[in-house]
C-alpha positions, 0 to 999 in steps of 0.5 A: 309420349311427348305433347304434339308439335305446336304451330310452325309459323313464328307469329302463331307460336309467339301468339300461343306463348303470349296467350299461355302467359295470359292464361297463367294469371288464372292460376292465382287469386282471385281465380285460384286455379292452382291445378292449372299452373303445371299445365301452363308450365308444360305449355311453356316448356314445350314451346321452348323445347321445340324452338329451333334455337336459343334466340327463338326460345328467348322470344317465345319466353319473352312473349309468354312473360309479356302476356303474363304480366300485362294481364297479371299486373295491369293494376300498375296502370291504375296506380300511375294514371287514375291515382298517380295523375300521370297522363294516359299517353305516358302511363300506358307505355310506362306500364308496358315497359315495366311489364316488358322488363319483367318479361325479360326474365322469361326471355332469359329462361327461354334462351338458357333452357334451349341453349343447354337443354339436356337430352334426357327428358327427366333432366330437361324437366329439372333444368327447366324447373330450376331456371323458372325458380331462379328467375322468380328468385332473381326478380326478388332482388334485381332493381330492388325486387318485384317477385309478384306473381312468382309461380309458388304463390299460385300454390297457396292452400288448398294446393297440396304443394303448399306443404313444401313452403315451410321447407323451401319457401315460395321459390322452391314451390315455383321450382316444384310447379315447373317440375310437375308441368315439365314432367307431364311431357312424358304422360305415364311416367310424368303423371306418376312423379307429379302425383307423388310430388303432390302427395308428398306436399299433402303429407307435409301439410300435416307437420306442425313446424311451430306451436302456440305460445300463450293465451289467445289474444283478441284483435281488431283489424280496422278497414277504414275504406278511405278513398285514395283520391280523398286520403291526403286532402286537408279538408278530409283530415279531421273526418278521417281521424274521427272515423278511426277514433269511432271505430276503435272505440266501438271494437275493443280488443287487446291488439287493435291495428289500423292500416298503413298511413291511416293517419295521413300526416307527420306524427308531430302534426297530429292533434295531441288530443287524438293521440291521447284518445287512442292511447286511453282506449287502448289502455282501457282494453289493457292492450295496445294499438298500432297505426300507420303514419309518417314520422320524421320531418323536412327532407328525412321522413319514414313510412311508419307503424307507431304503437300506443297503449299500455306498453311504451310507444314504439316505432317501426319504420318501413325499410323496403320501399316501392320504387317511384311510389316511395322513392325515386331512383337516381336519374328519374327525378323527371318522373315527379313532373308527370305524377302527383304522388304525395310524399314520394321520397321516404327514407329507408328504415334500418334493418334489422329492427326488433320486434315490437312488444305490444299487447303482451306479445312480440309482434313483427310489423311489416308495411304493405309491399314488404311482405312480398319478401320472405327472406326479410320477414324472417329477420324478426324470428324467432323472437316474434310470435305474430306477423302484422301487415299494414297496407293501403292498396287503394292505389290499385282500385278494383283490380287483381292487386288485393286478392293477389296481395292476400295470397302473398300473405298466405305464403308468409304465414306458411313459411314462418309458421306464424299467423299474419294479421292484415289491416288494410285501408280498402282490402283485403283485411284478413287473419291468416293462420300459420298453415296458410289458410285464411281464417277470416277476412272482410270484403274489399271496399267496405268500411268494417272491422275484423275481430278475431282471437289469435295466438302467438306461435313459437318455433322455427320452420326450416325456411325461417332458419335458412331463408332462400338458402334451401331453395338455392341449394336445390336449384343448383343441384338440379342444374348440376345434375342436369348438366352432368347426367343429362346426356343419353 
């Protein structure tokens, strides 16, 4: 039996769609109601299926997406207004337009879903699920990419569906969530298939795709909690250096990691004695230290991670930059007249970059936003045994951004079968195990150091070998089967 008919009045349907989208944010961290995701997808599927035409379905999808992103990425406004210095009258519409652009992907889902909707329910569900997965994947590369809140992220552990992540990645999980929801439209048969889907995911969680390599490694992940409003002030600079030096000295480990731009200056301008102290402390621990800073000079500079210690000094340069935060797209130079964002024209690091050989291990660094792109993270494999993320999410204040970002790291660990170490300025500093579970973490907005023992891992998951190729093949098969066999 299909779900009951939804309100007939267009305004009520649009409002229902927007509220459903807003409720979808509850499926992600910090709420973590992963079981709600199929039900939200069922409501969206029902709205689109009962629309009187593709145009109406497009507006319903757009309304859903607008509610989803206005709530889910509301922290964009915080970064623009509170910390970016943009006036409220400009930051508010800019945030709205950004969310509207993201919502357009759901508008496209609505139009395509209704325009070519198969007749048979199973293939309607497959059609809808493939469109949702492809829309999430498209957001990962259109306009340089913003795949935040892809539905697959809602299924991080403890969701049984997390077992599919090493095979088809986060976008494959998006497809699975949407499929489970759409199938519930046929209560008896749909529930049985959904239970089977979750059961298969749970069984896959027991598969060890990778294995430990080498002895345990002591790590110290330093969370300095330097306020964004203070970070780049000249009078704060030496206090920041002293803070990090003291924290490093008090927490010895083979591998010590400081956050993104922990040293907020060009590397050439950092006092040599400070760098000498860090190197001496790392060598005393028979290991290495990795810290975020800015390398280069003049008009060409990079957001970098630099190592010091027993191994030769090595540098990783961030390659996937944040639009408007780390580079200004062509035609938007006027943006800098209304926002005060320091160092907003970084150069892109080359790809691929070799894993760093530090602390006796091969480590693949990534900086902040880069860990959102799973197909880029796997470029360092199979050489790298550890993933390390250096972040500064102080830009987003006390918002959903930090727990959402940690959930993203959980999927990267699952996809690669590697531990993910996160050293952040204000949160959430954490150690994520290869199975996607959070082994340990620090409370946000506290000054603290997370110490732990981790092991590097070797081997390759199917996703690490094929990237998003496995998901794309699955989605295209679902679309083709729906078109071929969807008629009664």
